[in-house]
C-alpha positions, 0 to 999 in steps of 0.5 A: 500500500502507498504510504502517501495515501495512508498519510492523506487518509489519516491526516484528513480524518484527524483534521475532520475530527479535530474540527468537530472537537474545536466546534464543540469547544465553541459551542456550535456542535452539541456533545459533551457538556464538559467541552461545550463553551470551553475555550481550551478545547478550541485551541486543542482542536485547532492544533490537532486539525493543523497537524492533520492537515500537515500530515495530509499535505505530506501525503500528497507530495510526489514520491521521489524518482528512483535513483539509477542503479550504476550496475545496470547502466549501459557501458560504452563498448570499446 
């Protein structure tokens, strides 16, 4: 399996869940009464969402081209 796709998937899911987490801290999404309106959860959720987006961005980077194998290069015929 491609490691970049795994990073994109994990990062995307993490960003979505962390956004919900932050919105609960704001009080826009219902859920745990402990989290509703608590500004600490806004900051934690935002930080985790940024980490998720960074992971997804690293997953979208193109893979580096393979380095040529010197043993398989064409040698000049003398």
